[in-house]
C-alpha positions in Angstrom: 140.1 99.0 80.4 142.9 96.8 79.2 145.7 98.6 80.9 148.1 96.9 83.2 147.0 96.7 86.8 149.9 94.7 88.2 151.2 97.4 90.6 152.0 96.6 94.2 149.6 99.2 95.8 146.3 97.5 94.8 147.5 94.4 96.6 149.4 95.9 99.6 146.9 98.5 100.7 143.9 96.3 101.5 146.2 93.9 103.4 147.7 96.7 105.3 144.2 98.0 106.2 143.1 94.6 107.4 146.3 94.2 109.5 145.9 97.7 111.0 142.3 97.1 111.9 143.2 93.7 113.5 146.0 95.4 115.5 143.6 98.0 116.7 141.0 95.4 117.8 143.7 93.4 119.6 145.1 96.5 121.2 141.7 97.6 122.5 140.9 94.1 123.8 144.2 93.5 125.5 143.5 95.5 128.7 140.9 98.1 129.8 143.8 100.5 130.1 144.7 99.9 126.5 141.1 100.4 125.4 141.0 103.7 127.2 144.4 104.7 125.7 143.1 104.1 122.2 140.5 106.8 122.8 142.8 109.5 124.1 144.2 112.6 122.6 146.9 112.4 120.0 146.8 108.6 119.6 143.1 108.8 118.7 143.8 111.4 116.0 146.6 109.4 114.6 144.4 106.3 114.4 141.7 108.3 112.7 144.1 109.7 110.1 145.8 106.4 109.3 142.4 104.7 109.1 141.1 107.3 106.6 144.2 106.9 104.4 144.1 103.1 104.4 140.4 103.1 103.7 140.8 105.3 100.7 143.6 103.1 99.5 141.5 100.0 99.9 138.7 101.7 98.0 140.9 102.4 95.1 142.1 98.8 95.2 138.5 97.6 95.1 138.0 99.7 92.0 141.0 98.3 90.2 140.1 94.7 90.9 136.4 95.2 90.2 137.3 96.3 86.7 139.1 93.0 86.1 136.2 91.0 87.4 133.7 93.0 85.3 135.8 92.4 82.2 135.8 88.7 82.7 132.1 88.3 83.6 130.8 90.9 81.2 127.8 93.1 81.9 125.6 93.3 83.8 127.1 90.6 86.0 130.4 92.5 86.5 128.5 95.5 87.8 126.4 93.4 90.2 129.6 91.9 91.8 130.7 95.3 93.0 127.3 96.6 93.8 126.1 93.6 95.9 129.5 93.3 97.6 129.5 96.9 98.8 125.8 96.7 99.7 126.2 93.6 101.8 129.1 95.2 103.6 127.0 98.3 104.2 124.3 96.2 105.7 126.8 94.6 108.0 128.1 97.9 109.1 124.7 99.4 109.8 123.6 96.2 111.6 126.7 96.4 113.8 126.1 100.0 114.6 122.4 99.3 115.3 123.2 96.5 117.7 125.7 98.7 119.6 123.5 101.8 119.6 120.0 100.6 120.2 118.9 104.1 121.3 119.1 105.4 117.7 115.9 104.2 116.0 116.5 106.4 112.9 119.8 104.8 112.0 118.5 102.7 109.1 116.4 105.6 107.7 119.4 108.1 107.9 121.8 105.6 106.3 119.5 104.7 103.4 118.5 108.3 102.8 122.2 109.4 102.8 122.9 106.7 100.1 120.0 107.8 98.0 121.0 111.5 98.1 124.7 111.1 97.8 124.4 108.8 94.7 121.5 110.3 92.8 122.7 113.9 93.3 126.4 113.8 94.0 127.8 110.8 92.1 125.2 110.9 89.3 125.7 114.7 88.9 129.5 114.3 88.7 129.1 111.5 86.1 126.8 113.6 84.0 128.8 116.8 84.2 132.3 115.3 83.6 131.0 113.0 80.9 129.2 115.8 79.0 132.1 118.2 79.3 134.4 115.6 77.7 131.9 114.1 75.2 129.3 116.9 74.8 126.2 114.6 74.9 126.0 111.0 76.0 123.4 108.4 75.2 121.8 105.9 77.6 119.5 102.9 77.3 116.3 104.6 78.3 114.4 101.4 79.1 117.1 100.2 81.5 117.4 103.5 83.4 113.5 103.7 83.6 113.5 100.2 85.1 116.0 101.3 87.8 114.0 104.5 88.5 110.6 102.8 88.7 111.7 100.4 91.4 113.8 103.0 93.3 111.0 105.5 93.4 108.4 102.9 94.4 110.5 101.5 97.2 111.7 105.0 98.3 108.1 106.2 98.7 106.8 103.0 100.2 109.6 102.6 102.8 110.6 106.2 103.6 107.4 108.3 103.0 104.5 106.0 103.7 105.4 105.2 107.3 104.5 108.8 108.3 101.2 108.6 106.4 99.7 105.5 108.0 97.3 105.3 110.9 100.2 105.3 113.4 102.1 107.8 111.2 102.8 110.3 113.9 105.7 108.2 115.0 107.1 107.5 111.5 107.0 103.7 112.3 105.3 100.8 110.6 103.4 98.3 112.7 105.1 94.9 112.9 102.8 93.4 110.3 103.3 96.4 108.0 107.1 96.2 108.5 107.4 92.5 107.7 105.1 92.9 104.7 107.1 95.8 103.3 110.3 93.9 103.8 109.0 91.1 101.6 107.8 93.6 99.1 111.3 95.2 98.9 113.1 91.8 98.5 110.5 90.6 96.0 110.7 93.7 93.8 114.5 93.6 93.9 114.5 89.9 92.9 112.1 90.6 90.0 114.3 93.5 88.9 117.5 91.3 88.9 115.7 88.7 86.8 114.7 91.4 84.3 118.2 92.9 84.3 120.1 89.7 83.9 117.8 87.5 81.9 114.5 88.8 80.4 115.6 92.3 79.2 119.4 92.1 79.5 119.9 94.2 76.4 118.2 97.2 78.0 121.1 97.5 80.5 124.0 96.7 78.1 126.8 99.2 77.9 129.1 100.0 75.1 131.2 97.1 73.8 134.9 97.0 74.6 137.1 99.0 72.3 140.1 97.9 70.1 139.3 94.2 70.4 140.2 93.9 74.1 140.6 90.4 75.4 139.0 89.1 78.6 141.4 88.6 81.5 142.7 85.1 82.1 140.9 82.8 84.6 143.9 83.0 86.9 143.9 86.8 86.9 140.1 86.8 87.4 140.3 84.7 90.6 143.2 86.8 91.9 141.1 89.9 91.3 138.0 88.4 92.9 140.0 87.5 96.1 141.6 90.9 96.2 138.2 92.6 95.7 136.8 90.8 98.6 139.8 91.6 100.8 139.6 95.3 99.7 136.0 95.5 100.6 136.7 93.8 103.9 139.4 96.4 104.7 136.8 99.1 103.9 134.3 97.7 106.4 137.0 96.9 109.0 138.3 100.5 109.0 134.9 102.3 108.6 134.2 101.8 112.4 137.4 103.6 113.4 136.8 106.3 110.8 133.3 106.8 112.1 134.6 107.1 115.7 137.1 109.7 114.5 134.4 111.6 112.6 132.1 111.6 115.7 134.9 112.9 117.9 135.8 115.6 115.4 132.2 116.6 114.8 131.6 116.8 118.6 133.8 119.9 118.5 131.1 121.8 116.5 127.6 122.7 117.6 125.8 120.6 115.0 122.0 120.3 115.1 122.1 116.7 114.0 125.5 115.1 114.4 124.2 111.6 113.8 123.0 112.5 110.3 126.3 114.1 109.4 128.3 111.1 110.7 126.0 108.8 108.7 126.5 110.8 105.6 130.3 110.7 106.0 130.4 107.0 106.6 128.1 106.5 103.6 130.5 108.4 101.4 133.4 106.3 102.5 131.5 103.0 101.9 130.3 104.3 98.5 133.8 105.4 97.4 134.6 102.2 95.4 131.4 102.4 93.4 131.6 106.2 93.1 135.1 106.1 91.6 134.2 103.3 89.2 131.0 105.2 88.0 132.8 108.5 87.4 135.6 106.8 85.5 133.1 104.9 83.3 131.2 108.2 82.5 134.5 109.9 81.6 135.3 107.1 79.3 131.9 107.6 77.5 130.4 104.5 79.1 127.5 106.3 80.8 125.2 103.3 80.8 127.7 101.3 82.7 128.2 104.3 85.0 124.5 104.5 85.7 124.2 100.7 86.2 126.7 101.0 89.0 125.3 104.2 90.6 121.5 103.4 90.4 122.2 99.8 91.1 123.9 100.8 94.4 120.8 102.9 95.4 118.4 100.1 94.5 120.3 97.4 96.4 120.7 99.6 99.4 117.0 100.3 99.7 115.9 96.8 98.9 118.4 94.9 101.1 119.3 97.3 104.0 115.8 98.0 105.2 114.6 94.4 105.2 117.7 93.3 107.0 117.2 96.1 109.6 113.5 95.1 109.8 114.4 91.5 110.6 116.7 92.7 113.4 114.0 95.1 114.7 111.3 92.4 114.8 113.6 89.7 116.3 115.2 91.9 119.0 112.3 94.2 119.6 114.2 97.3 118.6 112.3 100.4 117.5 112.9 101.5 113.9 111.6 104.9 112.6 111.5 105.0 108.8 109.4 108.1 108.0 111.5 110.9 106.8 111.4 114.5 108.2 109.6 117.0 106.0 112.7 118.6 104.5 114.3 115.2 103.7 111.0 114.0 102.1 110.9 117.1 100.0 114.5 116.7 98.9 114.1 113.0 98.0 110.9 113.6 96.0 112.6 116.5 94.1 115.6 114.4 93.4 113.4 111.6 91.9 111.6 114.2 89.7 115.0 115.4 88.4 116.2 111.9 87.7 113.1 111.3 85.6 113.7 114.6 83.7 117.4 114.1 83.3 117.1 110.6 81.8 113.7 111.0 80.1 115.1 111.7 76.6 117.8 109.0 76.4 120.5 111.7 76.1 122.2 113.7 78.8 124.2 117.0 78.9 126.2 119.2 81.2 123.1 121.1 82.4 121.6 117.9 83.9 124.8 117.3 85.8 124.9 120.9 87.2 121.3 120.6 88.5 122.0 117.3 90.2 125.2 118.8 91.8 123.2 121.9 93.0 120.7 119.5 94.7 123.7 117.7 96.3 124.9 121.1 97.6 121.5 121.8 99.2 121.5 118.3 100.8 124.9 119.0 102.3 123.6 122.4 103.5 120.6 120.8 105.2 122.9 118.3 107.0 124.6 121.2 108.8 121.7 123.7 108.9 118.5 121.6 109.0 
């Protein structure tokens, strides 16, 4: 992790993404005719393609600069910087979509479920497989991973399964009192976990020490990386709207049973790209604990922060919010939780664990298109 990162691309791409997003916003707001032109034919396709390319570049930039920040802060604080930054941006994107699309009461549920499945099956499966193929078996801090899973499973069941089992469960909604109570439970559990992770049981989440006596980045380099990380993440969120519009228009060409779920999954993949890349690289470098801290931390932060934020909007604005999962989604989530317990239960992982997780990811993708 001590390699040079002074190339131009990590600095130019997020700035280019922000400028492009600002130009699109100005162009669409200039006149009604311009706004209509931005959603017509070839121009719309070009905007979508350029947005995807710039978003991917901004995601790689975020990974590069987050490595520098993590080296300076040490673990687990370095991991938390990227995780919380991406999660807060994800919350803002979902809130923006919710405010502009009040007719979709399942938006928060679909977004959180997509993150859970993409991370715990796709990203985790890829980390376990690639890491094991390169290093045969990898060790983890079992107490730390168990801590992650205990809170993730508790919140996943309480917030995404329980709503369909209550007295008013036919609608999949909590009553206002239940919703507010569960929001406080989620935030309280997450705060407790962060205290345990960063103070009380910090050693349970520690990854491997740096190799070859690497020195921490200078303070100047740290602040530059922090600013560029924030700009990179801002570029991701600024471009995600245009990418989502492009996806929606593209998916409209196909007779999908649930296009909203597919669009939500694709947007979740783009928003999770910085964390996903960082996690896979860490696993390939035989730092599996660091990899899991990023991946599982992303899932936990998404559940614990996104749903309370959406609950606040739902109560304040009187918007309906359906949290109870459909039967097939509930089955997939519970099966994934069981596999996580089995995969990390011995403190060592191998390629078979990764293959099983990736198969579950394939089934999840199948159910997106053929529910």
